[in-house]
N, C-alpha and C positions, 0 to 999 in steps of 0.2 A: 252332282247327282250320283256319279259312280261311287264316291265315298259313302254316300247315304245308303246305296244299295249294298255295298260291301259290308257296311256296319250292320245292316239289317240281316244279311246272310250270316254274319258272324254271331249275332245275337241268337238267331234261330238255331245255329249249330250248337252253341253253348247250352241253350235252353233244352234242346233235344237230348244232348249228352247228359245233362243233369236229370232229366226225366227218366232216362234209362239206367242211370247209375245205381249200383247196388249198395245201399247203406246198411250197416249192421242193425239188426233188430234190437229193440230194447230187451234186456234180460227179463225173464219172467220171475216174479218173486219166488225166492227159494230155489231157483234153478242153478244158480252159481253164487259164489261168494260176491260180496259187494264189489262193484267196480272200483279200482283204486283211483284216488285223487280226483274224485268228481265232487264239486262243491265243497262241502265241509268234511268229506270222507277222509279217513286216514286208514289205509289198509293194514291188516294184521300181518306181521312179518313172521316168517319161519327163519330162525337163526341157526347158523352152523356153529356147533359147539363141541369140538374135539370128539366126534363120533357119538355124541349123546343125542337122544331124541329131542326134537325142537319144542315139544310141548309136554306139559304135565296134565294128568287127568284131575279135574276138580268137580266139585258138587256145589250147586247153588244152595245157600243157607241164609236164614235170617229174614226171609220175605214174609214169613207167617202165612196169613190167609190171603195176602196180596201177591204181587209179582214185582220183580225188578225189571227195570228198563235196560234194553240193549241199544247202544248208540252207534252211529256210523263213524265216530271219531273218539279220541281220548278225552273229550270233555262233554258236558251236557248241554251245550248251546244248540246243536242241531236237534231236530225232533227224533224221538225214539223210533227204531226200526223194528223192534220186536220186544217181547216180554218173556221172562223165564220165571219158573216157580221153584220153590224148595224141592230138593231131591233131583232136579234135572242135572245131568252130567254135561260138562263142557271141557274142551281142551284149552288149557291156559298156555298161550304161546308167546305173547308179547307183553310188554309193560311200559308204563310211562310214570316214572317216579314223581315228576312234578305235579301230575294230576291224580296220582294214586289210582290209575286205571289199569285194567288188565285186558289185553287183546285176546279174545276167545274165538274158538271155532266150535260149532255145535250142529247137531241135527236131531230131529225127532223120529228119524227112521231107525228102528232098532238094529237092523242088520247093515246099515250104511258104513262104509269105510271112508273116513274123512282124509285119508292119506297123510297122516301126521305121525304115524307110529315108527318111522324110520328116520335116521339122521339125514340131514341135507348137507351137500358139499359146499354150498355158499348161501349167504343170506338171500332170501327172496320173498316176494309178496305172495301170500296165500291166495290161490286162484280157484279154489273149489275142490271138490264138488259140494261141500257143506257150506252152511252159512257162517258168517263171521261178523264180529262187531266188538264193542268195548263196553265193559261194565266196571263199576267201582270195585276195588279189590276187597272191600269189606263184605261183599255179598257172595264170595266164593271161598271154599277151603280146598286145599290140596288133599286128594285121596290116594294118588299114586304118581310116582315119577319124580 
């Protein structure tokens, strides 16, 4: 009987603790870069390269009247997370030669600073404040960097 009461008290204590626990809120779309390594995601990396900026500026091209898909990984098996049109500018920061994909960082806010214009001291996952994802390299051309 004492074991049953102790077990019930322990269950109530654990249940109460979980009810009061603070769990991180789900990120709002567009508020931060995609969370790394969730499901089929592959985060875009900023690479340290002898004092050079980690990204080159690119422009979406070849979509015509349509739009190209942005994916959360360096392949097209997961669902698209966004769409970009010709003329939109993106930062080209990462690549995957095997899939011919480019890891991009982008925003539609004209005055936003995506924080990719300075060299990084060590390779790291891009964590915002702009959006990130992957596109096929054929849909972007380098315009600076």
